[in-house]
KOLMI-967244 format. One line per field, with one value per atom (N, C-alpha, C): atom name; x, y negated, z. Coordinates in steps of 0.05 Angstrom, whole numbers, padded with zeros to 5 digits, m for minus. Layout:
# KOLMI-967244
at = (CA/...)
x = (X/...)
y = (Y/...)
z = (Z/...)
This chain:
# KOLMI-967244
at = (N/CA/C/N/CA/C/N/CA/C/N/CA/C/N/CA/C/N/CA/C/N/CA/C/N/CA/C/N/CA/C/N/CA/C/N/CA/C/N/CA/C/N/CA/C/N/CA/C/N/CA/C/N/CA/C/N/CA/C/N/CA/C/N/CA/C/N/CA/C/N/CA/C/N/CA/C/N/CA/C/N/CA/C/N/CA/C/N/CA/C/N/CA/C/N/CA/C/N/CA/C/N/CA/C/N/CA/C/N/CA/C/N/CA/C/N/CA/C/N/CA/C/N/CA/C/N/CA/C/N/CA/C/N/CA/C/N/CA/C/N/CA/C/N/CA/C/N/CA/C/N/CA/C/N/CA/C/N/CA/C/N/CA/C/N/CA/C/N/CA/C/N/CA/C/N/CA/C/N/CA/C/N/CA/C/N/CA/C/N/CA/C/N/CA/C/N/CA/C/N/CA/C/N/CA/C/N/CA/C/N/CA/C/N/CA/C/N/CA/C/N/CA/C/N/CA/C/N/CA/C/N/CA/C/N/CA/C/N/CA/C/N/CA/C/N/CA/C/N/CA/C/N/CA/C/N/CA/C/N/CA/C/N/CA/C/N/CA/C/N/CA/C/N/CA/C/N/CA/C/N/CA/C/N/CA/C/N/CA/C/N/CA/C/N/CA/C/N/CA/C/N/CA/C/N/CA/C/N/CA/C/N/CA/C/N/CA/C/N/CA/C/N/CA/C/N/CA/C/N/CA/C/N/CA/C/N/CA/C/N/CA/C/N/CA/C/N/CA/C/N/CA/C/N/CA/C/N/CA/C/N/CA/C/N/CA/C/N/CA/C/N/CA/C/N/CA/C/N/CA/C/N/CA/C/N/CA/C/N/CA/C/N/CA/C/N/CA/C/N/CA/C/N/CA/C/N/CA/C/N/CA/C/N/CA/C/N/CA/C/N/CA/C/N/CA/C/N/CA/C/N/CA/C/N/CA/C/N/CA/C/N/CA/C/N/CA/C/N/CA/C/N/CA/C/N/CA/C/N/CA/C/N/CA/C/N/CA/C/N/CA/C/N/CA/C/N/CA/C/N/CA/C/N/CA/C/N/CA/C/N/CA/C/N/CA/C/N/CA/C/N/CA/C/N/CA/C/N/CA/C/N/CA/C/N/CA/C/N/CA/C/N/CA/C/N/CA/C/N/CA/C/N/CA/C/N/CA/C/N/CA/C/N/CA/C/N/CA/C/N/CA/C/N/CA/C/N/CA/C/N/CA/C/N/CA/C/N/CA/C/N/CA/C/N/CA/C/N/CA/C/N/CA/C/N/CA/C/N/CA/C/N/CA/C/N/CA/C/N/CA/C/N/CA/C/N/CA/C/N/CA/C/N/CA/C/N/CA/C/N/CA/C/N/CA/C/N/CA/C/N/CA/C/N/CA/C/N/CA/C/N/CA/C/N/CA/C/N/CA/C/N/CA/C/N/CA/C/N/CA/C/N/CA/C/N/CA/C/N/CA/C/N/CA/C/N/CA/C/N/CA/C/N/CA/C/N/CA/C/N/CA/C/N/CA/C/N/CA/C/N/CA/C/N/CA/C/N/CA/C/N/CA/C/N/CA/C/N/CA/C/N/CA/C/N/CA/C/N/CA/C/N/CA/C/N/CA/C/N/CA/C/N/CA/C/N/CA/C/N/CA/C/N/CA/C/N/CA/C/N/CA/C/N/CA/C/N/CA/C/N/CA/C/N/CA/C/N/CA/C/N/CA/C/N/CA/C/N/CA/C/N/CA/C/N/CA/C/N/CA/C/N/CA/C/N/CA/C/N/CA/C/N/CA/C/N/CA/C/N/CA/C/N/CA/C/N/CA/C/N/CA/C/N/CA/C/N/CA/C/N/CA/C/N/CA/C/N/CA/C/N/CA/C/N/CA/C/N/CA/C/N/CA/C/N/CA/C/N/CA/C/N/CA/C/N/CA/C/N/CA/C/N/CA/C/N/CA/C/N/CA/C/N/CA/C/N/CA/C/N/CA/C/N/CA/C/N/CA/C/N/CA/C/N/CA/C/N/CA/C/N/CA/C/N/CA/C/N/CA/C/N/CA/C/N/CA/C/N/CA/C/N/CA/C/N/CA/C/N/CA/C/N/CA/C/N/CA/C/N/CA/C/N/CA/C/N/CA/C/N/CA/C/N/CA/C/N/CA/C/N/CA/C/N/CA/C/N/CA/C/N/CA/C/N/CA/C/N/CA/C/N/CA/C/N/CA/C/N/CA/C/N/CA/C/N/CA/C/N/CA/C/N/CA/C/N/CA/C/N/CA/C/N/CA/C/N/CA/C/N/CA/C/N/CA/C/N/CA/C/N/CA/C/N/CA/C/N/CA/C/N/CA/C/N/CA/C/N/CA/C/N/CA/C/N/CA/C/N/CA/C/N/CA/C/N/CA/C/N/CA/C/N/CA/C/N/CA/C/N/CA/C/N/CA/C/N/CA/C/N/CA/C/N/CA/C/N/CA/C/N/CA/C/N/CA/C/N/CA/C/N/CA/C/N/CA/C/N/CA/C/N/CA/C/N/CA/C/N/CA/C/N/CA/C/N/CA/C/N/CA/C/N/CA/C/N/CA/C/N/CA/C/N/CA/C/N/CA/C/N/CA/C/N/CA/C/N/CA/C/N/CA/C/N/CA/C/N/CA/C/N/CA/C/N/CA/C/N/CA/C/N/CA/C/N/CA/C/N/CA/C/N/CA/C/N/CA/C/N/CA/C)
x = (m00037/m00010/00012/00035/00058/00083/00072/00087/00102/00107/00138/00133/00100/00082/00099/00104/00102/00132/00146/00177/00170/00164/00145/00142/00124/00107/00119/00135/00153/00177/00187/00201/00194/00164/00166/00149/00146/00152/00180/00196/00222/00234/00208/00232/00210/00192/00167/00179/00189/00186/00219/00224/00258/00256/00241/00231/00250/00280/00303/00326/00340/00354/00368/00405/00413/00412/00427/00427/00434/00453/00465/00447/00426/00415/00397/00388/00360/00361/00395/00392/00400/00405/00419/00387/00364/00345/00318/00324/00315/00333/00352/00357/00348/00350/00336/00293/00292/00260/00250/00278/00263/00272/00297/00302/00282/00254/00243/00214/00208/00193/00197/00222/00231/00229/00242/00227/00217/00186/00161/00154/00159/00153/00175/00182/00211/00211/00185/00177/00186/00175/00181/00227/00220/00241/00249/00255/00278/00303/00314/00337/00338/00369/00381/00398/00408/00428/00443/00465/00478/00502/00472/00486/00464/00467/00456/00432/00441/00418/00391/00403/00385/00366/00387/00370/00345/00364/00345/00324/00316/00299/00275/00277/00285/00249/00266/00262/00240/00237/00220/00197/00201/00173/00159/00179/00164/00142/00161/00140/00124/00126/00094/00080/00076/00064/00052/00069/00065/00052/00044/00050/00009/m00012/m00031/m00045/m00026/m00031/m00010/m00004/00019/00036/00047/00076/00102/00127/00137/00174/00188/00213/00229/00240/00262/00283/00311/00330/00344/00369/00386/00400/00421/00452/00459/00466/00469/00493/00485/00501/00525/00526/00558/00566/00567/00568/00577/00560/00554/00547/00534/00517/00485/00476/00452/00428/00415/00390/00365/00344/00324/00309/00275/00241/00230/00207/00185/00176/00157/00156/00134/00118/00086/00094/00098/00081/00076/00053/00036/00055/00043/00056/00056/00038/00034/00048/00073/00088/00092/00083/00089/00066/00048/00018/00036/00052/00053/00059/00077/00086/00057/00030/00006/m00007/00018/00020/00026/00035/00053/00059/00059/00053/00026/00018/m00010/m00013/m00025/m00019/m00015/m00012/00014/00037/00043/00075/00080/00071/00072/00067/00053/00059/00085/00104/00122/00140/00149/00165/00165/00140/00142/00161/00136/00152/00197/00194/00236/00245/00239/00236/00247/00222/00220/00252/00253/00274/00312/00306/00327/00319/00302/00320/00321/00301/00311/00346/00348/00377/00402/00411/00420/00448/00472/00493/00494/00467/00472/00486/00474/00481/00463/00440/00419/00419/00415/00411/00404/00401/00385/00398/00404/00420/00382/00393/00370/00361/00376/00343/00333/00358/00319/00301/00308/00287/00258/00271/00248/00238/00246/00240/00210/00218/00190/00173/00161/00147/00131/00131/00121/00111/00115/00100/00076/00070/00045/00023/00005/m00024/m00015/m00018/m00026/m00007/m00020/m00011/00020/00037/00058/00084/00091/00109/00148/00160/00187/00200/00195/00189/00170/00150/00137/00158/00158/00177/00205/00221/00250/00248/00221/00221/00195/00185/00181/00219/00217/00251/00267/00271/00294/00267/00252/00232/00238/00238/00253/00272/00290/00325/00316/00307/00301/00289/00264/00256/00276/00293/00313/00300/00281/00274/00284/00302/00321/00347/00370/00397/00408/00422/00440/00462/00472/00500/00517/00540/00552/00543/00542/00548/00515/00499/00463/00460/00460/00448/00433/00407/00387/00383/00392/00384/00373/00375/00355/00366/00368/00353/00355/00378/00374/00332/00328/00300/00289/00284/00275/00273/00299/00303/00300/00299/00273/00253/00247/00203/00211/00220/00194/00207/00221/00234/00219/00191/00164/00159/00153/00143/00172/00189/00218/00210/00206/00218/00201/00176/00145/00143/00160/00145/00179/00189/00225/00244/00220/00233/00271/00261/00289/00313/00303/00323/00326/00321/00335/00365/00377/00405/00416/00416/00427/00447/00456/00487/00479/00522/00525/00527/00535/00538/00516/00501/00492/00462/00454/00428/00410/00424/00404/00413/00398/00393/00412/00418/00444/00444/00443/00441/00475/00493/00509/00547/00549/00580/00589/00600/00615/00605/00607/00606/00625/00632/00657/00656/00694/00690/00683/00681/00673/00641/00650/00626/00605/00575/00552/00564/00569/00572/00561/00544/00526/00527/00561/00563/00569/00542/00544/00551/00573/00570/00572/00564/00554/00598/00602/00623/00638/00624/00629/00629/00618/00620/00634/00654/00663/00690/00698/00723/00730/00708/00699/00712/00701/00706/00744/00751/00773/00801/00788/00803/00825/00801/00808/00792/00788/00791/00793/00810/00823/00798/00778/00776/00738/00731/00702/00686/00675/00658/00633/00629/00618/00618/00644/00659/00689/00698/00726/00749/00741/00759/00770/00805/00821/00825/00811/00814/00834/00870/00887/00886/00918/00918/00921/00922/00924/00906/00889/00856/00839/00831/00820/00809/00832/00818/00799/00796/00785/00738/00738/00714/00713/00674/00658/00646/00654/00624/00594/00571/00551/00551/00523/00518/00524/00521/00530/00558/00572/00603/00599/00575/00583/00560/00547/00543/00548/00545/00551/00547/00564/00548/00527/00507/00494/00471/00473/00454/00423/00414/00390/00377/00391/00396/00369/00381/00374/00343/00340/00323/00321/00293/00276/00269/00278/00255/00237/00217/00198/00185/00165/00168/00149/00140/00143/00106/00089/00056/00052/00033/00033/00003/00009/m00029/m00039/m00057/m00073/m00077/m00055/m00050/m00016/m00013/00023/00038/00037/00049/00081/00103/00134/00128/00113/00140/00158/00173/00197/00219/00215/00235/00263/00276/00295/00316/00310/00322/00311/00283/00265/00249/00231/00207/00219/00220/00219/00225/00218/00235/00232/00248/00259/00248/00224/00214/00244/00224/00240/00232/00246/00241/00231/00204/00212/00225/00235/00252/00257/00264/00264/00265/00250/00261/00272/00288/00306/00302/00290/00289/00270/00243/00215/00200/00182/00166/00152/00160/00143/00123/00128/00111/00089/00082/00063/00037/00013/00002/m00015/m00036/m00029/m00076/m00078/m00110/m00129/m00147/m00155/m00148/m00147/m00130/m00135/m00138/m00133/m00108/m00107/m00085/m00071/m00086/m00078/m00065/m00073/m00062/m00040/m00031/00013/00017/00040/00049/00074/00065/00082/00108/00118/00154/00159/00179/00190/00214/00227/00250/00261/00283/00309/00331/00356/00361/00392/00411/00431/00464/00482/00484/00480/00475/00462/00436/00421/00394/00395/00363/00350/00336/00335/00311/00274/00256/00237/00222/00199/00182/00174/00171/00154/00136/00115/00075/00058/00076/00059/00069/00042/00037/00061/00080/00102/00099/00113/00110/00101/00090/00078/00086/00094/00100/00122/00141/00148/00155/00131/00130/00123/00152/00157/00149/00129/00132/00143/00140/00163/00165/00180/00178/00192/00184/00193/00221/00236/00267/00266/00284/00298/00295/00295/00296/00331/00345/00370/00370/00396/00393/00413/00430/00455/00469/00486/00506/00528/00533/00557/00586/00601/00634/00645/00665/00679/00706/00710/00735/00740/00765/00769/00790)
y = (m00545/m00568/m00553/m00543/m00544/m00563/m00560/m00589/m00579/m00586/m00581/m00571/m00562/m00538/m00515/m00505/m00486/m00471/m00495/m00485/m00470/m00482/m00465/m00442/m00442/m00421/m00382/m00411/m00384/m00369/m00392/m00390/m00350/m00374/m00347/m00331/m00316/m00297/m00273/m00281/m00272/m00267/m00278/m00277/m00261/m00252/m00229/m00215/m00200/m00182/m00172/m00187/m00173/m00182/m00192/m00178/m00203/m00189/m00203/m00212/m00240/m00244/m00268/m00262/m00283/m00313/m00331/m00353/m00361/m00352/m00347/m00340/m00334/m00318/m00326/m00337/m00366/m00376/m00391/m00429/m00425/m00395/m00388/m00377/m00364/m00362/m00394/m00408/m00433/m00454/m00451/m00471/m00445/m00425/m00415/m00415/m00426/m00436/m00467/m00465/m00501/m00502/m00492/m00485/m00465/m00455/m00445/m00461/m00477/m00509/m00524/m00536/m00560/m00546/m00515/m00515/m00514/m00509/m00507/m00531/m00556/m00585/m00598/m00608/m00626/m00652/m00665/m00691/m00687/m00662/m00671/m00679/m00694/m00705/m00688/m00657/m00636/m00646/m00649/m00641/m00615/m00601/m00567/m00595/m00587/m00602/m00571/m00577/m00554/m00568/m00566/m00580/m00574/m00566/m00562/m00590/m00603/m00626/m00620/m00622/m00611/m00579/m00560/m00538/m00536/m00553/m00553/m00559/m00591/m00617/m00582/m00563/m00543/m00534/m00509/m00490/m00504/m00545/m00558/m00550/m00564/m00560/m00537/m00515/m00483/m00476/m00490/m00476/m00505/m00522/m00540/m00520/m00514/m00495/m00472/m00459/m00440/m00435/m00456/m00478/m00454/m00459/m00461/m00432/m00415/m00385/m00366/m00392/m00380/m00372/m00382/m00354/m00373/m00376/m00383/m00372/m00381/m00379/m00387/m00359/m00363/m00345/m00358/m00356/m00347/m00310/m00312/m00304/m00289/m00291/m00253/m00255/m00218/m00212/m00189/m00194/m00178/m00166/m00156/m00162/m00178/m00197/m00225/m00241/m00254/m00285/m00274/m00292/m00289/m00316/m00324/m00315/m00303/m00284/m00295/m00292/m00303/m00289/m00299/m00282/m00286/m00280/m00299/m00274/m00288/m00280/m00282/m00264/m00280/m00295/m00312/m00326/m00303/m00301/m00298/m00279/m00256/m00237/m00216/m00213/m00186/m00164/m00176/m00173/m00140/m00132/m00106/m00094/m00103/m00094/m00098/m00111/m00110/m00092/m00079/m00054/m00029/m00045/m00038/m00022/m00052/m00056/m00043/m00008/00004/00048/00029/00054/00055/00090/00097/00088/00083/00084/00105/00129/00147/00145/00129/00119/00101/00084/00046/00063/00061/00096/00105/00125/00131/00101/00096/00068/00056/00049/00032/00046/00079/00095/00098/00089/00091/00066/00041/00031/00019/00029/00036/00033/00064/00074/00072/00053/00040/00009/m00006/m00022/m00027/00008/00020/00029/00028/00052/00035/00055/00051/00034/00027/00022/m00017/m00018/m00031/m00033/00007/00018/00012/m00003/m00006/00017/00048/00062/00080/00102/00135/00153/00176/00200/00217/00219/00224/00253/00275/00290/00275/00251/00225/00215/00211/00198/00217/00247/00270/00281/00270/00290/00253/00229/00212/00230/00248/00276/00269/00285/00289/00281/00247/00236/00205/00222/00215/00227/00224/00238/00247/00260/00269/00295/00308/00325/00318/00300/00308/00317/00326/00353/00335/00348/00360/00343/00352/00355/00322/00319/00296/00269/00268/00253/00244/00267/00261/00253/00262/00250/00205/00222/00180/00169/00185/00169/00164/00173/00174/00146/00136/00110/00091/00097/00074/00058/00072/00066/00062/00072/00067/00042/00029/00003/m00013/m00015/m00022/m00039/m00024/m00026/m00017/00013/00024/00011/00029/00022/00047/00074/00103/00113/00100/00108/00136/00130/00153/00183/00165/00194/00192/00189/00199/00176/00164/00148/00119/00124/00103/00071/00056/00016/00006/m00024/m00036/m00051/m00060/m00078/m00104/m00120/m00152/m00154/m00133/m00143/m00144/m00114/m00122/m00143/m00139/m00156/m00195/m00198/m00223/m00228/m00206/m00209/m00189/m00180/m00173/m00194/m00222/m00217/m00239/m00248/m00246/m00231/m00214/m00183/m00173/m00176/m00159/m00183/m00204/m00215/m00226/m00207/m00215/m00188/m00171/m00137/m00121/m00142/m00137/m00155/m00169/m00194/m00191/m00165/m00155/m00153/m00141/m00118/m00135/m00159/m00190/m00185/m00189/m00207/m00232/m00246/m00271/m00269/m00285/m00290/m00308/m00321/m00347/m00372/m00362/m00371/m00390/m00383/m00383/m00371/m00370/m00347/m00344/m00325/m00309/m00271/m00259/m00244/m00217/m00210/m00199/m00162/m00142/m00113/m00085/m00116/m00108/m00134/m00120/m00152/m00136/m00159/m00159/m00172/m00158/m00168/m00179/m00193/m00194/m00176/m00179/m00156/m00166/m00191/m00195/m00181/m00162/m00154/m00181/m00174/m00195/m00214/m00223/m00243/m00239/m00259/m00253/m00257/m00260/m00271/m00248/m00262/m00236/m00246/m00234/m00243/m00225/m00249/m00220/m00220/m00216/m00202/m00221/m00226/m00266/m00279/m00282/m00310/m00311/m00280/m00279/m00283/m00276/m00286/m00319/m00327/m00357/m00378/m00363/m00373/m00372/m00348/m00350/m00357/m00366/m00388/m00413/m00422/m00446/m00450/m00421/m00425/m00391/m00387/m00370/m00363/m00364/m00365/m00360/m00344/m00337/m00366/m00367/m00389/m00389/m00366/m00371/m00370/m00349/m00340/m00356/m00366/m00371/m00356/m00331/m00324/m00316/m00308/m00325/m00282/m00300/m00279/m00280/m00282/m00283/m00246/m00249/m00216/m00191/m00191/m00171/m00172/m00187/m00184/m00175/m00169/m00179/m00145/m00123/m00095/m00099/m00111/m00112/m00112/m00127/m00140/m00107/m00109/m00084/m00086/m00063/m00070/m00068/m00091/m00077/m00065/m00047/m00035/00002/00006/00040/00038/00031/00021/00025/00023/00036/00051/00073/00097/00114/00129/00157/00178/00203/00227/00238/00251/00256/00235/00216/00200/00194/00202/00209/00230/00265/00275/00289/00279/00296/00279/00259/00232/00223/00208/00186/00162/00148/00126/00102/00102/00093/00066/00047/00024/00026/00019/00023/00019/00021/00016/m00003/m00030/m00037/m00030/m00028/m00038/m00042/m00038/m00055/m00059/m00037/m00036/m00041/m00046/m00066/m00038/m00017/00013/m00005/00004/00004/m00034/m00050/m00079/m00072/m00061/m00057/m00045/m00054/m00020/m00035/m00037/m00046/m00058/m00036/m00030/m00042/m00052/m00067/m00059/m00060/m00051/m00024/m00015/00025/00038/00063/00089/00109/00136/00168/00174/00203/00214/00244/00273/00283/00297/00301/00289/00328/00331/00348/00369/00386/00396/00393/00383/00387/00422/00440/00464/00463/00468/00462/00484/00508/00529/00539/00521/00523/00519/00533/00517/00496/00472/00455/00455/00457/00442/00463/00482/00497/00478/00471/00456/00475/00461/00470/00472/00506/00497/00511/00519/00520/00525/00488/00486/00462/00450/00419/00416/00378/00367/00370/00380/00371/00406/00424/00447/00458/00450/00470/00485/00476/00492/00516/00535/00558/00563/00577/00565/00590/00608/00620/00620/00648/00654/00646/00655/00648/00665/00668/00680/00666/00679/00679/00660/00660/00662/00629/00627/00600/00615/00591/00597/00576/00570/00541/00539/00516/00506/00511/00522/00526/00492/00499/00475/00469/00449/00443/00441/00464/00466/00463/00446/00442/00407/00392/00364/00345/00316/00310/00291/00281/00263/00225/00229/00189/00178/00155/00133/00140/00153/00177/00176/00195/00211/00239/00254/00280/00310/00326/00351/00358/00370/00388/00408/00425/00443/00473/00494/00506/00515/00516/00525/00546/00558/00574/00593/00617/00649/00647/00647/00661/00698/00701/00734/00729/00760/00757/00788/00783/00798/00810/00827/00844/00824/00830/00818/00832/00815/00832/00843/00836/00823/00868/00864/00903/00899)
z = (m01196/m01196/m01177/m01190/m01170/m01152/m01129/m01112/m01098/m01079/m01073/m01042/m01028/m01019/m01029/m01059/m01060/m01053/m01046/m01025/m01006/m00991/m00962/m00973/m00989/m00988/m01018/m01019/m01036/m01023/m01002/m00978/m00959/m00936/m00935/m00935/m00975/m00982/m00979/m00994/m00983/m00972/m00950/m00910/m00915/m00908/m00893/m00905/m00928/m00954/m00940/m00922/m00922/m00885/m00865/m00840/m00823/m00822/m00810/m00842/m00832/m00855/m00842/m00850/m00832/m00844/m00831/m00838/m00863/m00859/m00899/m00920/m00918/m00939/m00945/m00920/m00908/m00931/m00916/m00944/m00973/m00974/m01008/m01016/m01005/m01017/m01021/m01006/m01003/m01024/m01031/m01050/m01076/m01084/m01099/m01105/m01086/m01090/m01093/m01090/m01096/m01121/m01136/m01168/m01181/m01169/m01176/m01186/m01169/m01170/m01185/m01179/m01201/m01213/m01229/m01265/m01272/m01246/m01258/m01272/m01248/m01250/m01261/m01267/m01262/m01257/m01254/m01236/m01220/m01193/m01160/m01170/m01141/m01141/m01105/m01106/m01091/m01089/m01079/m01075/m01048/m01052/m01036/m01026/m00990/m00989/m00969/m00960/m00950/m00925/m00913/m00894/m00859/m00839/m00815/m00812/m00814/m00813/m00835/m00857/m00869/m00860/m00846/m00851/m00832/m00823/m00787/m00796/m00815/m00823/m00821/m00846/m00861/m00846/m00830/m00808/m00790/m00778/m00775/m00782/m00810/m00821/m00834/m00836/m00847/m00809/m00785/m00770/m00766/m00767/m00774/m00775/m00803/m00811/m00799/m00786/m00777/m00753/m00737/m00718/m00714/m00730/m00719/m00720/m00733/m00742/m00720/m00708/m00674/m00682/m00700/m00713/m00711/m00709/m00717/m00729/m00741/m00750/m00737/m00714/m00706/m00706/m00691/m00689/m00666/m00676/m00652/m00663/m00647/m00654/m00645/m00679/m00681/m00655/m00644/m00605/m00604/m00639/m00636/m00660/m00692/m00704/m00698/m00686/m00677/m00695/m00708/m00749/m00721/m00748/m00744/m00753/m00734/m00750/m00753/m00762/m00769/m00769/m00764/m00777/m00770/m00781/m00773/m00751/m00727/m00706/m00695/m00680/m00664/m00628/m00631/m00610/m00580/m00592/m00567/m00542/m00531/m00505/m00522/m00532/m00559/m00570/m00574/m00603/m00605/m00596/m00598/m00603/m00609/m00638/m00658/m00660/m00694/m00710/m00685/m00693/m00712/m00706/m00703/m00736/m00752/m00785/m00799/m00784/m00801/m00779/m00755/m00742/m00731/m00707/m00700/m00674/m00664/m00635/m00626/m00629/m00608/m00610/m00646/m00644/m00640/m00627/m00617/m00593/m00576/m00545/m00550/m00557/m00567/m00560/m00581/m00589/m00552/m00548/m00510/m00492/m00502/m00479/m00487/m00500/m00508/m00500/m00510/m00500/m00475/m00452/m00428/m00415/m00424/m00423/m00432/m00450/m00438/m00433/m00428/m00405/m00374/m00373/m00345/m00339/m00363/m00377/m00346/m00326/m00320/m00311/m00296/m00306/m00325/m00337/m00349/m00383/m00385/m00396/m00432/m00425/m00458/m00472/m00464/m00488/m00473/m00490/m00487/m00506/m00489/m00504/m00536/m00536/m00559/m00541/m00540/m00516/m00493/m00492/m00467/m00477/m00518/m00527/m00532/m00538/m00547/m00527/m00497/m00473/m00474/m00463/m00473/m00480/m00494/m00515/m00499/m00471/m00453/m00432/m00426/m00412/m00433/m00460/m00471/m00464/m00470/m00470/m00505/m00515/m00535/m00541/m00562/m00581/m00602/m00586/m00612/m00600/m00637/m00631/m00635/m00619/m00618/m00651/m00672/m00693/m00708/m00690/m00702/m00699/m00667/m00655/m00662/m00680/m00688/m00707/m00722/m00748/m00748/m00725/m00718/m00700/m00685/m00683/m00707/m00725/m00748/m00762/m00760/m00785/m00769/m00735/m00718/m00725/m00737/m00739/m00778/m00787/m00825/m00808/m00807/m00803/m00785/m00771/m00764/m00728/m00723/m00696/m00665/m00681/m00660/m00672/m00650/m00671/m00655/m00682/m00671/m00675/m00653/m00658/m00658/m00673/m00679/m00652/m00619/m00614/m00600/m00622/m00621/m00600/m00590/m00568/m00576/m00575/m00589/m00569/m00580/m00567/m00589/m00559/m00582/m00610/m00633/m00654/m00653/m00667/m00670/m00670/m00694/m00713/m00676/m00663/m00630/m00611/m00603/m00599/m00609/m00613/m00643/m00637/m00648/m00649/m00627/m00616/m00594/m00569/m00569/m00550/m00518/m00528/m00517/m00489/m00508/m00492/m00470/m00484/m00468/m00439/m00452/m00426/m00390/m00413/m00388/m00377/m00401/m00378/m00364/m00371/m00351/m00346/m00332/m00336/m00297/m00291/m00274/m00289/m00309/m00317/m00335/m00349/m00368/m00370/m00383/m00376/m00398/m00389/m00397/m00401/m00433/m00426/m00424/m00409/m00391/m00406/m00439/m00456/m00473/m00493/m00502/m00491/m00468/m00465/m00469/m00491/m00504/m00504/m00495/m00482/m00490/m00471/m00473/m00464/m00489/m00485/m00499/m00505/m00510/m00499/m00487/m00489/m00462/m00438/m00418/m00394/m00370/m00347/m00330/m00313/m00302/m00288/m00269/m00254/m00226/m00217/m00192/m00181/m00153/m00147/m00141/m00153/m00144/m00167/m00178/m00206/m00223/m00233/m00253/m00290/m00282/m00313/m00334/m00359/m00372/m00394/m00423/m00448/m00469/m00482/m00518/m00523/m00534/m00538/m00566/m00578/m00607/m00585/m00556/m00534/m00529/m00521/m00495/m00518/m00530/m00559/m00556/m00564/m00573/m00539/m00515/m00490/m00479/m00490/m00482/m00491/m00513/m00527/m00507/m00494/m00483/m00443/m00435/m00420/m00406/m00385/m00379/m00342/m00329/m00309/m00314/m00298/m00296/m00296/m00317/m00313/m00282/m00270/m00248/m00218/m00220/m00199/m00194/m00230/m00230/m00223/m00218/m00222/m00242/m00241/m00265/m00281/m00305/m00321/m00345/m00333/m00348/m00364/m00383/m00389/m00361/m00344/m00328/m00327/m00319/m00312/m00329/m00350/m00369/m00374/m00362/m00364/m00344/m00327/m00311/m00325/m00330/m00337/m00348/m00339/m00346/m00372/m00389/m00402/m00404/m00415/m00419/m00445/m00439/m00465/m00462/m00485/m00491/m00488/m00471/m00459/m00445/m00420/m00398/m00390/m00416/m00405/m00399/m00380/m00362/m00368/m00384/m00386/m00361/m00386/m00362/m00340/m00341/m00327/m00339/m00361/m00363/m00372/m00361/m00375/m00351/m00314/m00300/m00279/m00283/m00276/m00295/m00303/m00310/m00307/m00307/m00295/m00303/m00301/m00296/m00276/m00298/m00275/m00262/m00226/m00210/m00227/m00217/m00215/m00197/m00199/m00171/m00165/m00139/m00125/m00121/m00099/m00091/m00057/m00046/m00024/m00011/m00044/m00036/m00028/m00031/m00027/m00049/m00046/m00047/m00053/m00040/m00057/m00039/m00012/m00003/m00019/m00042/m00057/m00067/m00052/m00055/m00087/m00099/m00128/m00150/m00139/m00158/m00167/m00192/m00186/m00206/m00212/m00216/m00199/m00211/m00188/m00208/m00190/m00208/m00210/m00228/m00235/m00242/m00235/m00249/m00271/m00288/m00311/m00334/m00335/m00352/m00372/m00379/m00396/m00415/m00452/m00472/m00478/m00481/m00491/m00523/m00537/m00557/m00577/m00568/m00580/m00594/m00575/m00570/m00598/m00595/m00628/m00630/m00628/m00619/m00641/m00669/m00705/m00697/m00676/m00684/m00668/m00673/m00660/m00648/m00614/m00597/m00600/m00606/m00614/m00588/m00570/m00560/m00525/m00535/m00521/m00499/m00471/m00488/m00474/m00462/m00457/m00445/m00417/m00391/m00386/m00401/m00404/m00397/m00390/m00376/m00406/m00417/m00444/m00424/m00435/m00432/m00439/m00424/m00433/m00447/m00459/m00460/m00464/m00464/m00459/m00479/m00466/m00498/m00489/m00519/m00525/m00523/m00523/m00508/m00495/m00486/m00465/m00436/m00420/m00397/m00396/m00383/m00370/m00369/m00391/m00395/m00380/m00370/m00336/m00351/m00356/m00365/m00350/m00369/m00376/m00348/m00333/m00294/m00320/m00294/m00294/m00283/m00260/m00221/m00248/m00230/m00242/m00230/m00251/m00234/m00210/m00194/m00175/m00194/m00164/m00178/m00147/m00158/m00134/m00117/m00131/m00115/m00096/m00097/m00079/m00076/m00077/m00094/m00083/m00092/m00075/m00064/m00038/m00016/m00021/m00026/m00029/m00016/m00007/00026/00019/00031/00037/00034/00017/00007/00027/00014/00047/00044/00067/00055/00070/00049/00052/00055/00069/00077/00068/00046/00037/00038/00020/00046/00028/00060/00046/00026/00000/m00020/m00008/00015/00024/00040/00028/00036/00040)
């Protein structure tokens, strides 16, 4: 027998099939679900109301039904458009496990590695270049090839887990921020920025130009704020037209060419002896990355060799010299191997 509870069931089926959707679309689906249930049972008295209070009551009823499953029909605003977006998310701290439904453990580990580089990106840029993303394959204890990594990155973009800009840089999508919000806040507590206006996570937007000021805003929040205010909400610095150009970008606009090519950042692992607790830069450290040889035949599977065996380097043709893949182990916990100083050789003067 069709009942009013079927509205929630139909609605959740539609939401799960779309993963993430705007409030406008979600409200329209709610209306269609009511029409479908009333058509099946004309005795039901269910009315659709296109107002915020009715929508909030419906969302509360959905969350009440999802509560025993530790799920929530949550929402946040898209960082670029400002649209209110909704999705069913896991409220526990293991949101990253949701990827296991469609990705292998190796692919999940790769996603987490790329995610870490995005969150630890310098200058509050929250993005990584394609080369840096591919380089993270070297940090995995697996035989994932470069071609497999490229295909996996394309899948992350196609499924809405990552965004890829025209410049080939990867950043967090609205879906990732919404569905993995608890994981991000727990894992990268020191790196998370919150919008001063809406208090949601900021990975693209703007920052006050005053030194030590904590003001960060989404672009849409800033546009709404400056219509009525002309000073920073935190430090009270004047935000007149002359000073607007001084505002610093947050996100890809803050990316500096080459910032992730020579060094990679990793989270500092806590130790029992407390080493590294006095790091003034926070809970991360820099490592010298292994280079990705674009001309190497990475598609050939490794046979007769263990994972711990260093990869062989191949000479490359063309102008310029590419750095060979380092065979020695990378330094851990900020301890870099000391290399002997190069021998100096006398050379003849070229002066005549």
